[in-house]
N, C-alpha and C positions, 0 to 999 in steps of 0.2 A: 486429415482435413487441414486446410490452410486458412488462417485467420488474417483478414485484411488489417494493415497498419495504417492509421490515419492521424492527421494533426488533431490536437485537442487543446482547447483553452477553456478553463473553468475554475471557479472558486472551489476550494477544498477545505476540510477541517480535520483536526487530529487532537485527541486528548493525550496529554503527555504527563507522566508522573512528575510530581513536584521536584524531585532531585534531578530530573533531566530537562527541566523547562528551559534551561539556558542553551540547549543544543537542539532546537526544534527541527533541524533538517538532517539530523544524524540517523543513519540506519544501523547503528552499531548493535542495538539490542537484537534486531533480526539476524544480524551477522553472527552474533555470539550464540544464539539459541535456535535459530531457524524459525520458520513460520509456515503457514499453509502454502504460500507461493514462493518460498525460497528455502533451500537447504542450509544447514549450519555452515558458516564460512562465506556465504554470499551476502553482500549488502542488499538491503531492501528497505523501503520506507512505505509504511501502510498509512493511507489517508482515507477519508470518507467524503462522499459527494454532498453530505449534509451534516449538520451539527448533531442531530438526533442519532444518526448512525455512528458518528464518531464516539459519542458517549456510550452507546450500547456496546460497541466493539471494545472500548477500554474497560468498562466495568465487567463484562461477561458474567453478570450475576453477583459480583463481589464489589459493593460500593467502596471506593477509596478516593482520597483527594487527588485532584489532577488539575491541569491547566488546559482549557480549550483554546486551541490556536487556529486562526484562519490563515489560509494560503491562497495564492493565485498560481495556477499551473499554465505554462505555455510549452506544449510538447509537439514534436514532429511525427512521432511514430508510436501510437498507443493502439493496442488491440482491445476492442470492445467485446467482452465475452458475455454480455448481458443482452436481454431482450428489451423491448420498450417498457416493460413492466418490471425491470430489474431482476428477472429470473435468468437462469442459465440459458445461453443461446443455443445449446445443443446437448446431446446425450453425454458427450465427453466432458463438458464443463459441469454438467449435473453430477456425473460420477466423481469428479474432482471435489465438488462441494460437499457431497455426501460422505466421502471417505473419512475415516478416522485417521487423519494423517499422522498424528503423534504416535499412535499405537503402531501403525505400519512402519514408521521410520525408526522409532526408538525401541520398540519391543520385538518387532518381526524382522527388522533389518532390511525392509523392502523400500523401494522408492515409491512414495505416494503418487497417485495420478496427477495431482496438482503440480508437483515438482517436475515431472516429465513434461507436462504441458508448458510450464514456465520456461524450462530449459530450451524447448523448441522455439518458443517466442523470442527469447533472448538471442538465440542463434540466427533467427530471421531478422534481427535488428530492432526488436521492440524495446522501447525505453520503459514501458510499463504496460499494465492491463487494467481495464475496468472489469470488476468482478462482482457477482452478487454478494450481499452481506449474509453471513451465517447468523449473526446476532440480531439483526433487524430485518426480517423479511420485507422485501420491497425496497430496501436500501441498497446503495452501491458503494463499493470501495474502489480505491485505486491503489494498486501496488506498483511502486516504481523500482526499477532495477538500475537505471542509469539516469542520474539527475545531478543538478548543481544548485547551490544557493545563489540566486541571481544578485542578491544584495552584496554578497561577499566576493563573487567571481563573475564579472561581466562577460567573460569569454569562455565559460565552462563548457563541458561536453555533456550531452544528454538533455533531458527535459529541464527547462528553466522553472525553478520553484522559488516563489517569493513569499516570505513570511510577512503577513500584514500586521505590522506592529508599529503604528504611528507614534506611540508614546515611548518606544524603546524599553518596554517593560520586560522583554525577554533577554536584554543585554545583561551579561553577568556583572554584578556590582563588584568591581575590583578595588 
């Protein structure tokens, strides 16, 4: 199945661990460890379409301190894998969401269905994808594979992501 890529502009949210709050546009953690929508070694940035979903995704049942960061996204090629009610748009996305991706990848040595789908989307030119939230039913996440920090690189490639930090609270105190 082919998924349409479309422009998308919307506010987003992300909870960041305290020790990483000074690099809010880094996808390094996902690159180092992998995620549902990216294999280890590939940069990815996971964000949420609302603050409640961002908090739920961060905690995953384990309360810990974090910083809630707002963003603005302006992208040219995002795949929407959700329905109007934030469910999976088809059976393939539902399978990707239901799969135990960590067990498949780490224990079984198999490629999880979400990785296969993400790799197809990336090959088709997707900068990212809107996906249903596993942690907050009815919530949506956005995973980015190609982005740049618009405040640091005006002419970057990929989706333009702006951290909304008018008080400069996320600038590292040097």
